[in-house]
N, CA, C and O of each residue as an XYZ file, in Angstrom:
860
protein
N      13.304    -18.762    -16.271
C      13.756    -17.643    -16.383
C      11.701    -17.234    -16.110
O      11.221    -16.345    -16.814
N      10.973    -17.821    -15.305
C       9.768    -17.245    -15.082
C       9.803    -16.584    -13.309
O       8.775    -16.213    -12.742
N      11.292    -16.551    -12.614
C      12.113    -16.214    -11.300
C      12.690    -15.350    -11.668
O      12.617    -14.577    -10.713
N      13.357    -14.788    -12.546
C      14.540    -13.662    -12.927
C      14.170    -12.378    -12.023
O      13.181    -12.135    -11.332
N      14.751    -12.020    -12.156
C      14.250    -10.437    -11.746
C      15.528     -9.414    -12.657
O      16.171     -8.756    -11.839
N      15.870     -9.235    -13.742
C      16.874     -8.707    -13.967
C      16.105     -9.373    -15.678
O      15.810    -10.503    -16.068
N      15.993     -7.467    -16.539
C      16.513     -8.589    -17.816
C      17.560     -9.615    -18.522
O      17.731    -10.689    -19.098
N      18.329     -7.967    -17.822
C      19.478     -9.772    -17.669
C      20.111    -10.819    -17.825
O      21.085    -11.254    -18.440
N      19.399    -11.108    -17.180
C      19.478    -12.102    -16.279
C      18.450    -13.094    -17.376
O      18.631    -14.295    -17.580
N      17.271    -12.181    -18.043
C      16.302    -12.647    -18.324
C      16.809    -13.694    -19.716
O      16.576    -14.838    -20.107
N      17.811    -12.250    -20.241
C      17.375    -13.142    -22.064
C      18.593    -14.099    -22.362
O      18.762    -14.898    -23.282
N      19.687    -13.631    -20.880
C      21.020    -14.398    -21.680
C      20.526    -16.483    -21.298
O      20.854    -17.542    -21.834
N      19.906    -16.220    -20.485
C      18.423    -17.786    -19.659
C      17.941    -18.222    -21.426
O      17.759    -19.379    -21.806
N      17.813    -17.007    -22.278
C      16.626    -17.036    -22.977
C      18.121    -17.803    -24.672
O      17.906    -18.507    -25.659
N      19.305    -17.197    -24.184
C      19.893    -17.148    -24.980
C      20.402    -18.942    -25.804
O      20.596    -19.539    -26.863
N      20.373    -19.119    -23.399
C      20.636    -20.814    -23.771
C      19.712    -21.231    -24.414
O      19.881    -21.796    -25.494
N      18.469    -21.022    -23.838
C      17.004    -21.962    -24.723
C      17.349    -22.264    -26.028
O      17.270    -23.343    -26.616
N      17.835    -20.925    -26.506
C      17.333    -21.037    -28.518
C      18.490    -21.772    -28.284
O      18.165    -22.951    -28.144
N      19.856    -21.597    -28.163
C      20.719    -22.243    -28.709
C      20.356    -24.109    -28.355
O      20.992    -24.948    -28.992
N      19.594    -24.431    -27.597
C      19.659    -26.097    -27.612
C      18.571    -26.506    -29.006
O      18.797    -27.090    -30.066
N      16.709    -25.591    -28.132
C      15.984    -26.051    -29.651
C      15.696    -24.085    -30.127
O      15.999    -23.201    -29.327
N      15.246    -23.859    -31.157
C      14.364    -22.788    -31.586
C      13.137    -22.331    -31.720
O      12.716    -21.241    -32.109
N      12.480    -23.527    -31.263
C      11.292    -23.667    -31.256
C      10.865    -23.433    -30.338
O       9.708    -23.050    -30.509
N      11.255    -23.439    -28.974
C      11.343    -23.484    -27.531
C      10.728    -21.821    -27.548
O       9.749    -21.155    -27.209
N      12.039    -21.712    -28.187
C      12.063    -19.739    -27.260
C      10.604    -18.735    -28.680
O      10.191    -17.592    -28.489
N      10.235    -19.529    -29.762
C       9.019    -19.414    -30.278
C       7.898    -19.782    -29.409
O       7.541    -18.784    -28.783
N       7.509    -20.359    -29.248
C       6.783    -21.202    -28.487
C       6.728    -20.313    -27.312
O       5.633    -20.211    -26.759
N       7.775    -19.622    -26.818
C       7.070    -19.388    -25.180
C       6.901    -18.109    -25.839
O       6.030    -17.519    -25.198
N       7.591    -16.856    -27.505
C       7.351    -15.555    -26.733
C       5.913    -15.679    -27.779
O       5.402    -14.564    -27.879
N       5.228    -16.639    -28.487
C       4.133    -16.873    -28.643
C       2.790    -16.292    -27.628
O       1.969    -15.394    -27.441
N       3.484    -17.980    -27.039
C       2.936    -17.666    -25.238
C       2.327    -16.566    -24.406
O       1.333    -16.497    -23.683
N       3.357    -15.664    -24.799
C       3.675    -14.032    -23.698
C       4.321    -13.512    -22.734
O       3.731    -12.770    -21.948
N       5.112    -13.677    -22.652
C       6.008    -14.189    -21.645
C       5.683    -13.151    -20.349
O       6.559    -13.089    -19.486
N       4.533    -12.380    -20.182
C       3.618    -12.085    -18.855
C       2.373    -12.552    -18.583
O       1.373    -12.143    -17.993
N       2.926    -14.146    -19.556
C       1.787    -15.530    -18.904
C       2.354    -15.560    -17.475
O       1.736    -15.391    -16.424
N       3.804    -15.840    -17.680
C       4.539    -16.988    -17.014
C       5.979    -16.082    -16.766
O       5.000    -15.480    -16.325
N       6.546    -15.768    -16.689
C       7.888    -14.761    -16.746
C       7.323    -13.430    -15.004
O       6.632    -12.421    -15.138
N       7.661    -13.726    -14.212
C       7.526    -12.211    -13.022
C       7.932    -11.534    -13.334
O       7.381    -10.618    -12.723
N       9.134    -10.802    -14.386
C       9.638    -10.818    -14.490
C       9.064     -9.370    -15.933
O       9.752     -8.350    -15.934
N       7.796     -9.459    -17.056
C       7.172     -9.022    -17.529
C       5.374     -9.277    -16.774
O       4.380     -9.317    -17.498
N       5.340     -9.357    -15.902
C       3.936     -9.716    -15.643
C       3.187     -8.451    -14.888
O       3.610     -7.832    -13.912
N       2.170     -8.277    -15.489
C       1.943     -7.046    -14.937
C       1.343     -6.305    -13.794
O       0.904     -5.170    -13.987
N       1.285     -6.907    -12.518
C       1.820     -6.892    -12.214
C       2.215     -7.821    -11.094
O       2.158     -9.022    -11.361
N       2.808     -7.289     -9.265
C       3.829     -7.957     -9.150
C       3.152     -9.516     -8.713
O       1.986     -9.892     -8.595
N       3.998     -9.959     -8.603
C       3.276    -11.857     -8.491
C       3.940    -12.018     -7.417
O       3.247    -12.889     -6.891
N       4.835    -11.808     -6.647
C       5.977    -12.633     -5.422
C       5.893    -14.062     -6.475
O       5.700    -14.370     -7.651
N       6.223    -14.734     -4.958
C       6.272    -15.879     -5.429
C       5.689    -16.889     -6.773
O       6.200    -17.856     -7.340
N       4.585    -16.274     -6.938
C       3.151    -17.402     -7.231
C       3.209    -17.864     -8.261
O       2.064    -17.964     -8.700
N       4.284    -18.407     -9.282
C       4.171    -19.451    -10.613
C       2.910    -19.881    -10.965
O       2.646    -20.007    -12.160
N       1.745    -20.230     -9.766
C       0.982    -20.337    -10.931
C       0.120    -19.833    -10.270
O       0.339    -19.450     -9.122
N      -1.154    -19.716    -10.910
C      -2.548    -19.822    -10.954
C      -3.871    -19.923    -10.389
O      -4.876    -19.363     -9.950
N      -2.852    -21.664    -10.855
C      -4.065    -23.276    -10.337
C      -3.930    -23.613     -9.303
O      -3.170    -24.468     -8.848
N      -4.933    -22.728     -8.640
C      -4.461    -23.666     -7.919
C      -5.659    -24.587     -7.315
O      -5.934    -24.554     -6.115
N      -6.073    -25.082     -7.874
C      -7.554    -26.004     -7.883
C      -6.858    -27.416     -8.275
O      -7.188    -28.577     -8.034
N      -6.081    -27.015     -8.771
C      -4.990    -28.737     -8.904
C      -4.822    -28.812     -7.166
O      -4.895    -29.971     -6.758
N      -4.696    -28.185     -6.517
C      -3.955    -29.024     -4.790
C      -5.529    -29.157     -4.703
O      -5.975    -30.303     -4.659
N      -6.604    -27.865     -4.669
C      -8.196    -28.344     -3.561
C      -7.729    -30.045     -4.425
O      -7.069    -30.831     -3.745
N      -8.070    -30.401     -5.671
C      -8.075    -31.194     -6.612
C      -7.224    -32.860     -5.735
O      -7.749    -33.844     -5.213
N      -5.542    -32.413     -5.978
C      -5.721    -33.954     -4.606
C      -5.524    -33.704     -3.050
O      -4.694    -33.893     -2.161
N      -6.304    -33.369     -3.176
C      -6.691    -33.526     -0.998
C      -8.525    -33.784     -1.352
O      -9.318    -33.695     -0.415
N      -8.898    -34.021     -2.428
C     -10.818    -34.531     -2.890
C     -10.854    -35.209     -3.132
O     -11.944    -35.773     -3.031
N      -9.698    -35.947     -3.737
C      -9.745    -37.572     -4.363
C     -10.890    -38.672     -4.420
O     -11.468    -39.144     -5.399
N     -11.093    -39.037     -2.526
C     -11.595    -39.942     -2.908
C     -13.176    -39.410     -2.134
O     -14.112    -40.178     -1.915
N     -13.163    -38.122     -1.856
C     -14.377    -37.351     -1.666
C     -15.304    -37.262     -3.251
O     -16.508    -37.110     -3.043
N     -15.026    -37.313     -4.337
C     -14.693    -37.016     -5.417
C     -16.236    -37.586     -6.219
O     -17.169    -37.095     -6.854
N     -15.544    -39.657     -5.440
C     -16.856    -40.105     -5.310
C     -18.387    -40.345     -4.405
O     -18.925    -41.419     -4.134
N     -18.731    -39.297     -4.150
C     -19.520    -39.549     -3.545
C     -20.288    -38.265     -3.609
O     -19.709    -37.189     -3.759
N     -21.954    -38.397     -3.467
C     -23.164    -37.899     -4.410
C     -22.619    -36.171     -3.791
O     -21.878    -35.879     -2.852
N     -23.566    -35.048     -5.065
C     -23.010    -34.104     -5.001
C     -23.216    -32.803     -3.065
O     -22.699    -31.890     -2.421
N     -24.277    -33.708     -3.113
C     -24.690    -32.927     -0.594
C     -23.206    -33.345     -0.380
O     -22.265    -32.559     -0.493
N     -23.068    -34.938      0.009
C     -21.734    -35.278      0.727
C     -20.252    -34.445      0.456
O     -19.447    -33.841      1.164
N     -20.426    -34.881     -1.420
C     -18.820    -33.891     -1.475
C     -19.403    -32.641     -0.877
O     -19.697    -32.911      0.287
N     -19.582    -31.888     -1.046
C     -20.023    -30.507     -0.982
C     -19.982    -30.249      0.162
O     -19.798    -29.038      0.290
N     -20.087    -30.956      1.469
C     -19.901    -31.421      2.750
C     -18.393    -31.595      3.046
O     -17.841    -30.985      3.962
N     -17.903    -32.259      2.413
C     -16.097    -32.829      2.674
C     -15.480    -31.019      2.349
O     -14.799    -30.396      3.164
N     -15.865    -30.552      1.192
C     -15.350    -29.965      0.909
C     -15.254    -28.504      2.161
O     -14.252    -27.795      2.254
N     -16.779    -28.278      3.182
C     -16.977    -26.829      3.783
C     -15.843    -27.854      4.453
O     -14.635    -27.818      4.216
N     -16.285    -28.448      5.028
C     -15.786    -28.996      6.011
C     -13.590    -29.463      6.448
O     -12.860    -29.710      7.408
N     -13.528    -29.293      4.823
C     -11.818    -29.268      4.829
C     -11.100    -27.639      5.101
O      -9.986    -27.443      5.587
N     -12.405    -26.228      4.483
C     -11.768    -25.499      4.277
C     -11.565    -25.531      6.063
O     -10.531    -25.466      6.728
N     -13.023    -25.658      6.495
C     -12.676    -24.533      7.936
C     -11.370    -25.614      8.750
O     -10.710    -25.313      9.745
N     -11.305    -26.805      8.009
C      -9.995    -27.248      9.128
C      -9.386    -26.745      8.724
O      -8.577    -26.431      9.598
N      -8.897    -26.016      7.117
C      -7.037    -25.442      7.168
C      -7.611    -24.251      8.020
O      -7.034    -23.946      9.064
N      -8.701    -23.586      7.616
C      -8.765    -22.223      8.238
C      -8.763    -21.883      9.316
O      -8.593    -20.710      9.649
N      -8.919    -22.664      9.962
C      -8.675    -23.208     11.375
C      -7.253    -23.031     11.930
O      -6.886    -22.007     12.507
N      -6.519    -24.057     11.721
C      -5.267    -24.422     11.398
C      -4.359    -23.489     11.044
O      -3.526    -23.182     11.897
N      -4.318    -22.925      9.906
C      -4.157    -21.076      9.541
C      -3.902    -20.261     10.452
O      -2.876    -19.697     10.832
N      -5.547    -20.259     10.936
C      -5.724    -18.619     11.959
C      -4.556    -18.833     13.583
O      -3.853    -18.232     14.394
N      -5.084    -20.154     13.173
C      -3.754    -20.701     15.066
C      -2.978    -20.654     15.256
O      -2.486    -20.402     16.355
N      -2.187    -20.994     13.733
C      -0.828    -20.781     13.571
C       0.224    -19.581     13.744
O       1.298    -19.475     14.335
N      -0.637    -18.650     12.892
C      -0.663    -17.133     12.510
C      -0.715    -16.375     14.084
O      -0.202    -15.330     14.483
N      -1.175    -16.925     14.452
C      -1.786    -16.420     15.718
C      -0.596    -16.941     17.052
O      -0.081    -16.566     18.105
N      -0.660    -18.166     15.989
C       1.022    -18.535     17.571
C       2.235    -18.125     17.134
O       3.257    -18.275     17.804
N       2.194    -17.449     15.703
C       3.377    -16.541     15.559
C       4.331    -15.457     16.186
O       3.609    -14.692     16.826
N       5.348    -15.156     16.254
C       5.744    -14.186     17.535
C       6.867    -14.100     16.746
O       7.804    -14.559     17.398
N       7.309    -13.653     15.418
C       8.028    -13.082     15.331
C       8.038    -12.486     13.795
O       7.355    -12.953     12.883
N       9.164    -11.086     13.646
C       8.378    -10.428     12.912
C       7.253    -10.833     11.480
O       6.142    -10.624     10.992
N       8.053    -11.282     11.379
C       7.392    -11.788      9.644
C       6.770    -13.281      9.996
O       6.902    -13.714     11.140
N       5.964    -14.198      8.797
C       5.714    -15.289      9.088
C       7.243    -16.071      8.557
O       8.162    -15.490      7.979
N       7.192    -17.767      8.998
C       7.415    -18.385      8.741
C       8.505    -18.248      7.564
O       9.670    -17.849      7.587
N       7.751    -18.690      6.612
C       8.077    -18.918      5.204
C       9.658    -17.001      4.980
O      10.775    -16.866      4.480
N       8.823    -16.229      5.598
C       9.356    -15.751      4.734
C      10.368    -14.224      6.056
O      10.890    -13.214      5.585
N      10.340    -14.661      8.063
C      11.232    -14.755      7.985
C      12.598    -15.029      7.817
O      13.523    -14.216      7.850
N      12.660    -16.507      7.594
C      13.235    -17.372      7.280
C      14.419    -17.187      5.800
O      15.297    -17.972      5.441
N      14.069    -16.033      5.272
C      14.391    -15.416      3.361
C      14.673    -14.437      4.056
O      15.689    -14.048      3.480
N      14.418    -13.366      5.345
C      14.495    -11.968      5.713
C      16.147    -12.256      6.229
O      17.029    -11.404      6.114
N      16.433    -14.105      7.016
C      17.413    -14.292      7.994
C      18.018    -14.136      7.333
O      18.629    -13.067      7.368
N      18.387    -15.479      5.824
C      18.687    -15.993      4.674
C      20.015    -13.870      4.353
O      21.163    -13.479      4.566
N      18.685    -13.318      3.764
C      19.585    -12.081      2.807
C      20.458    -11.198      4.026
O      21.505    -10.618      3.738
N      19.909    -11.181      5.343
C      20.672    -10.621      6.114
C      22.548    -11.015      6.498
O      23.551    -10.330      6.698
N      22.173    -12.775      6.431
C      23.577    -13.252      6.352
C      24.516    -13.191      4.771
O      25.724    -13.288      4.556
N      23.670    -13.047      4.110
C      24.256    -13.013      3.323
C      24.990    -11.623      2.959
O      26.027    -11.647      2.296
N      24.311    -10.168      3.498
C      24.277     -8.852      3.968
C      26.106     -8.861      3.485
O      26.711     -8.565      2.454
N      26.632     -9.525      5.270
C      27.190     -9.133      6.467
C      28.729     -8.772      5.290
O      29.445     -7.804      5.546
N      29.107     -9.924      3.753
C      30.414     -9.574      3.476
C      30.110     -8.212      1.657
O      30.554     -8.393      0.523
N      29.433     -7.300      2.060
C      29.196     -6.233      1.124
C      29.904     -5.102      1.822
O      30.185     -5.301      3.004
N      30.308     -3.708      1.174
C      30.202     -3.310      1.985
C      29.606     -1.522      0.840
O      29.779     -1.067     -0.290
N      28.868     -1.136      2.167
C      27.971     -0.223      1.758
C      28.707      1.573      1.138
O      29.936      1.623      1.174
N      27.984      2.863      0.639
C      28.737      3.292      0.167
C      28.082      4.558      0.038
O      28.262      5.194     -1.001
N      27.419      4.974      0.855
C      26.586      6.173      0.629
C      26.674      6.933     -0.152
O      27.833      7.348     -0.178
N      25.846      7.558     -1.118
C      25.572      8.727     -2.288
C      24.908      9.756     -1.323
O      25.551     10.586     -0.680
N      23.696      9.631     -1.294
C      22.365     10.463     -0.376
C      21.559     10.260      0.444
O      20.786      9.487     -0.122
N      21.147     10.451      1.554
C      20.504      9.806      2.187
C      19.781      8.498      2.705
O      19.917      7.532      3.455
N      18.935      9.097      1.819
C      18.261      7.005      0.453
C      19.040      6.834     -0.483
O      19.068      5.621     -0.690
N      19.698      7.358     -1.178
C      20.133      6.552     -2.437
C      21.850      5.245     -2.041
O      22.715      6.098     -1.841
N      22.345      4.286     -1.926
C      23.182      3.994     -2.026
C      23.637      3.131     -2.424
O      22.903      2.169     -2.650
N      25.349      3.010     -2.768
C      25.671      1.352     -3.852
C      26.743      0.887     -2.322
O      27.296      1.185     -1.263
N      26.384     -0.105     -3.408
C      27.021     -1.519     -2.643
C      27.405     -2.536     -3.232
O      26.928     -3.301     -4.071
N      28.134     -2.463     -2.799
C      29.596     -3.521     -3.410
C      29.895     -4.976     -2.796
O      30.376     -5.320     -1.717
N      29.384     -5.751     -3.992
C      28.972     -7.207     -3.589
C      30.159     -7.995     -3.903
O      29.918     -8.659     -4.911
N      31.212     -8.180     -3.515
C      32.370     -9.164     -4.007
C      32.560     -8.378     -5.602
O      32.546     -9.056     -6.630
N      32.787     -6.434     -5.628
C      33.099     -7.484     -6.984
C      32.022     -6.204     -8.093
O      32.301     -5.228     -8.791
N      30.957     -6.816     -7.775
C      29.537     -6.007     -7.888
C      29.139     -4.878     -7.071
O      29.209     -4.727     -5.851
N      28.556     -3.846     -8.308
C      28.088     -2.841     -7.772
C      26.414     -2.793     -7.457
O      25.750     -3.311     -8.355
N      25.807     -2.365     -6.561
C      24.705     -2.711     -7.339
C      23.914     -1.148     -6.608
O      24.718     -0.589     -5.862
N      22.616     -0.445     -6.698
C      22.190      0.947     -6.400
C      21.068      0.520     -5.762
O      20.192     -0.199     -6.241
N      21.133      1.120     -4.341
C      20.128      0.669     -3.452
C      18.418      1.999     -2.620
O      18.073      1.835     -1.450
N      17.828      2.908     -3.376
C      16.814      3.129     -3.439
C      16.135      3.102     -2.104
O      14.956      2.783     -2.254
N      16.435      3.310     -0.917
C      14.889      3.226      0.059
C      14.217      3.616     -0.184
O      13.221      3.023     -0.599
N      14.342      5.178     -0.060
C      13.066      5.921     -0.488
C      11.455      4.909     -1.499
O      10.278      4.813     -1.150
N      12.022      4.465     -2.493
C      11.381      3.580     -3.437
C      11.726      2.458     -3.246
O      11.735      1.573     -4.102
N      12.166      2.311     -1.709
C      11.970      0.702     -2.226
C      12.509     -0.168     -3.008
O      11.985     -1.280     -3.061
N      13.831      0.155     -3.909
C      13.763     -0.816     -5.006
C      15.682     -0.780     -5.219
O      16.495      0.032     -4.776
N      15.853     -1.829     -5.943
C      17.602     -2.294     -5.361
C      17.928     -2.876     -6.775
O      17.212     -3.750     -7.263
N      19.139     -2.323     -7.494
C      18.818     -2.250     -9.349
C      19.219     -4.736     -9.541
O      19.415     -5.437    -10.533
N      19.145     -5.039     -8.191
C      18.902     -6.849     -8.568
C      17.828     -6.460     -8.262
O      17.580     -6.556     -7.060
N      17.034     -6.029     -8.915
C      15.817     -6.475     -8.700
C      14.754     -6.776     -7.579
O      13.678     -6.182     -7.501
N      15.118     -7.635     -6.834
C      14.505     -8.133     -5.392
C      14.207     -7.291     -4.601
O      13.179     -7.764     -4.115
N      14.282     -6.891     -4.394
C      13.640     -5.458     -3.320
C      12.819     -5.061     -3.837
O      12.153     -4.972     -2.806
N      12.240     -4.735     -4.490
C      11.132     -4.258     -5.338
C      10.174     -5.826     -5.272
O       9.111     -5.902     -4.656
N      10.649     -6.716     -5.847
C      10.175     -7.870     -6.807
C       9.549     -8.562     -5.436
O       8.342     -8.544     -5.194
N      10.188     -8.956     -4.881
C       9.615     -9.796     -3.305
C       9.094     -9.171     -2.624
O       8.045     -9.511     -2.076
N       9.950     -7.533     -2.369
C       8.629     -6.423     -0.816
C       9.154     -6.630     -0.190
O       8.872     -6.003      0.831
N      10.558     -7.749      0.001
C      11.029     -7.953      1.092
C      12.944     -7.377      1.169
O      13.405     -6.924      0.122
N      13.751     -7.445      2.253
C      15.172     -6.011      1.807
C      15.656     -7.561      1.799
O      15.437     -8.519      2.540
N      16.551     -7.327      0.406
C      17.943     -7.988     -0.662
C      18.923     -7.862      0.463
O      19.228     -6.904      1.173
N      19.204     -8.726      0.433
C      21.192     -8.675      0.896
C      21.676     -7.539      0.883
O      22.615     -7.395      1.666
N      21.400     -6.680      0.299
C      21.741     -4.944     -0.931
C      21.343     -3.882     -0.010
O      22.112     -3.073      0.509
N      19.749     -3.970      0.192
C      19.175     -3.490      0.645
C      18.954     -3.753      2.522
O      18.725     -3.076      3.524
N      19.109     -4.663      2.280
C      20.032     -5.339      4.147
C      21.241     -4.724      5.012
O      21.271     -4.415      6.203
N      22.362     -4.641      3.880
C      23.606     -3.506      3.511
C      23.491     -1.988      4.164
O      24.510     -1.308      4.282
N      22.647     -1.667      4.437
C      21.829     -0.754      4.065
C      21.629      0.085      4.914
O      21.957      1.187      5.355
N      20.792     -1.029      5.048
C      19.673     -0.936      6.509
C      20.565     -0.801      7.642
O      20.615      0.171      8.397
N      21.480     -2.177      7.718
C      22.219     -2.190      9.120
C      22.983     -1.273      8.823
O      22.719     -0.587      9.810
N      23.804     -0.609      8.221
C      24.709      0.596      8.048
C      24.126      1.806      8.321
O      24.836      2.798      8.486
N      22.143      1.901      8.435
C      21.934      3.218      9.351
C      21.094      3.112     10.233
O      20.347      3.978     10.688
N      21.272      1.233     10.698
C      21.124      1.326     12.135
C      19.016      1.700     12.253
O      18.387      2.372     13.071
N      18.498      0.811     10.913
C      17.387      0.525     10.372
C      16.354     -0.408     10.459
O      16.762      0.139     11.483
N      15.690     -1.013     10.476
C      14.853     -1.483     11.506
C      13.891     -2.640      9.596
O      13.797     -2.249      8.432
N      13.758     -3.033      9.786
C      14.037     -4.559      8.429
C      12.834     -4.898      7.893
O      12.444     -5.301      6.797
N      12.122     -4.513      9.421
C      10.680     -4.837      8.959
C       9.634     -3.666      8.507
O       8.572     -3.885      7.924
N       9.953     -2.842      8.751
C       9.268     -1.629      8.028
C      10.037     -0.626      7.172
O      10.119      0.595      7.039
N      10.694     -2.020      6.528
C      10.800     -2.062      4.752
C      10.694     -3.213      4.140
O      11.251     -3.628      3.124
N       9.591     -3.908      5.159
C       8.682     -5.333      4.634
C       6.892     -4.844      4.823
O       6.204     -4.234      5.642
N       6.673     -5.729      3.176
C       4.623     -5.631      2.629
C       4.376     -6.084      3.704
O       5.365     -6.667      4.147
N       3.060     -6.128      4.739
C       2.790     -5.707      5.445
C       1.803     -6.807      5.345
O       0.930     -7.041      6.180
N       2.063     -7.589      4.036
C       1.007     -8.800      3.665
C       1.346    -10.006      4.248
O       0.550    -10.806      4.739
N       2.674    -10.129      4.176
C       4.354    -11.221      5.093
C       4.596    -11.164      6.791
O       5.492    -11.506      7.563
N       3.303    -10.551      6.891
C       3.820     -9.595      8.611
C       2.484    -11.056      9.444
O       1.776    -11.813      8.781
N       2.540    -11.012     10.470
C       1.383    -12.847     11.393
C      -0.041    -11.515     11.174
O      -1.120    -11.571     10.583
N       0.442    -10.740     11.736
C      -1.439     -9.443     11.647
C      -2.268     -9.954     10.567
O      -3.440    -10.327     10.616
N      -1.037     -9.883      9.063
C      -2.273     -9.789      7.874
C      -3.018    -11.174      8.155
O      -4.242    -11.072      8.227
N      -2.389    -12.675      8.354
C      -2.445    -12.979      7.892
C      -4.100    -14.149      8.800
O      -4.952    -14.979      8.484
N      -3.557    -13.302     10.100
C      -4.776    -13.791     11.169
C      -6.324    -12.792     10.513
O      -7.504    -13.057     10.282
N      -5.519    -11.696     10.429
C      -6.860    -11.229      8.924
C      -7.308    -11.903      7.895
O      -8.381    -11.689      7.331
N      -6.470    -12.780      7.596
C      -6.426    -13.982      6.011
C      -8.369    -14.691      7.064
O      -9.518    -14.527      6.654
N      -7.833    -15.518      8.585
C      -8.435    -15.747      8.007
C      -9.769    -16.281      9.320
O     -10.313    -17.249      9.850
N      -9.701    -14.699      9.264
C     -10.900    -14.602     10.891
C     -11.845    -14.630     10.780
O     -12.471    -14.888     11.808
N     -12.566    -14.422      9.636
C     -14.146    -14.999      9.078
C     -14.366    -16.580      8.880
O     -14.299    -17.184      7.809
N     -14.631    -17.096     10.104
C     -15.082    -18.548      9.878
C     -16.039    -19.660      8.899
O     -17.190    -19.278      8.691
N     -15.790    -20.489      8.524
C     -16.387    -21.415      8.118
C     -17.323    -21.992      8.402
O     -16.830    -23.069      8.737
N     -18.577    -22.107      8.551
C     -19.723    -22.362      9.360
C     -19.996    -23.327      9.953
O     -19.027    -23.058     10.664
N     -20.553    -24.642     10.581
C     -20.995    -25.749     10.691
C     -22.145    -25.553     10.189
O     -22.569    -24.426     10.444
N     -23.073    -26.415      9.358
C     -24.116    -26.481      9.142
C     -25.371    -27.782     10.250
O     -25.254    -28.852     10.847
N     -26.579    -26.652      9.918
C     -27.399    -27.966     11.080
C     -27.820    -29.042      9.929
O     -27.786    -29.102      8.700
N     -28.267    -29.919     11.105
C     -28.238    -31.364     10.787
C     -30.218    -31.394      9.560
O     -31.384    -31.003      9.615
N     -29.247    -32.165      8.669
C     -30.610    -32.041      7.879
C     -32.372    -31.595      8.105
O     -33.131    -30.910      7.420
N     -32.527    -32.243      9.217
C     -33.660    -32.061      9.749
C     -34.142    -30.689     10.200
O     -35.263    -30.410      9.777
N     -33.660    -29.933     10.825
C     -33.244    -28.609     10.628
C     -33.746    -27.569      9.678
O     -34.460    -26.567      9.733
N     -32.788    -28.513      8.414
C     -33.263    -27.367      7.492
C     -34.464    -26.471      7.418
O     -35.512    -26.791      7.979
N     -34.307    -25.113      6.591
C     -36.007    -24.213      6.589
C     -35.705    -23.966      4.888
O     -34.953    -23.194      4.293
N     -36.991    -25.359      4.279
C     -36.438    -25.360      2.999
C     -37.376    -24.553      2.342
O     -37.874    -25.637      2.038
N     -38.443    -23.341      1.585
C     -39.312    -23.118      0.442
C     -39.305    -24.554     -0.593
O     -38.634    -25.269     -1.338
N     -40.831    -24.276      0.131
C     -41.460    -24.840     -0.797
C     -41.256    -25.326     -2.484
O     -41.333    -26.469     -2.933
N     -41.058    -24.426     -3.004
C     -40.874    -24.038     -4.545
C     -39.635    -24.680     -5.092
O     -39.402    -25.032     -6.248
N     -38.273    -24.825     -3.129
C     -37.147    -25.376     -3.489
C     -37.276    -27.029     -3.990
O     -37.238    -27.749     -4.988
N     -37.472    -27.045     -2.381
C     -37.866    -28.643     -2.213
C     -38.652    -29.289     -3.903
O     -38.208    -30.216     -4.580
N     -39.887    -28.441     -4.203
C     -41.044    -29.492     -5.152
C     -40.266    -29.722     -5.810
O     -40.159    -30.948     -5.774
N     -39.110    -29.065     -6.894
C     -37.993    -28.755     -7.878
C     -37.843    -29.782     -7.972
O     -37.760    -30.449     -6.940
N     -37.698    -30.628     -9.700
C     -36.467    -31.907     -9.515
C     -36.022    -31.357    -10.762
O     -36.414    -31.105    -11.901
N     -34.683    -31.269     -9.763
C     -33.286    -31.728    -10.985
C     -32.561    -32.689    -11.643
O     -31.741    -33.509    -11.229
N     -33.163    -32.363    -13.158
C     -32.859    -33.284    -13.897
C     -31.682    -33.375    -14.541
O     -31.504    -32.611    -15.490
N     -30.097    -34.807    -13.975
C     -28.709    -34.399    -15.222
C     -28.991    -33.955    -16.026
O     -29.905    -33.878    -16.846
N     -27.578    -33.407    -15.635
C     -27.388    -32.806    -17.561
C     -27.879    -33.259    -18.963
O     -27.854    -34.457    -18.679
N     -28.181    -33.253    -19.876
C     -27.824    -34.256    -21.191
C     -27.207    -34.928    -22.007
O     -27.810    -35.509    -22.910
């Protein structure tokens, strides 16, 4: 349910949950659909199914957590510096239209579009026949009745079929966020190394302060 694109699909899965245990349905309703279901989110969450990236960082810092606070923070700084440099280098050497993950998804959508039949209605509005099911694609609004085009902000298979029929470039209908230049910009601010402790210029009112442990 968290990953569904349409209300019909969401409701169908919720009906299955209710048949298994109505208490689960009641719990999910009480939590609020907008907090865990992409379809009901007030903002476009894309593929982000969690907001707690801290768990991933904690897992990478298991051994460092045993250090004194200064050494711990230095390990954090060095780790982020390595990640920043590695990600920037990878993005700088990406020569596909989109980043790796999104390029693979776009390629898969293209492969799925080959079996579809496009019926134009207007310059921007088209009906796509996908094995007997009809979907409506609007290129002007970048929407498809399957829900994927507007949520993923990447041409879904039905949009792909329309784009090919009109000889249009799919990258023009992809969110800039997915393009390598955006990833490079994300990591262009470096994480600077710290100088040796002997070179620190610490004001007297700071160095003389005694920091007590918490009560």
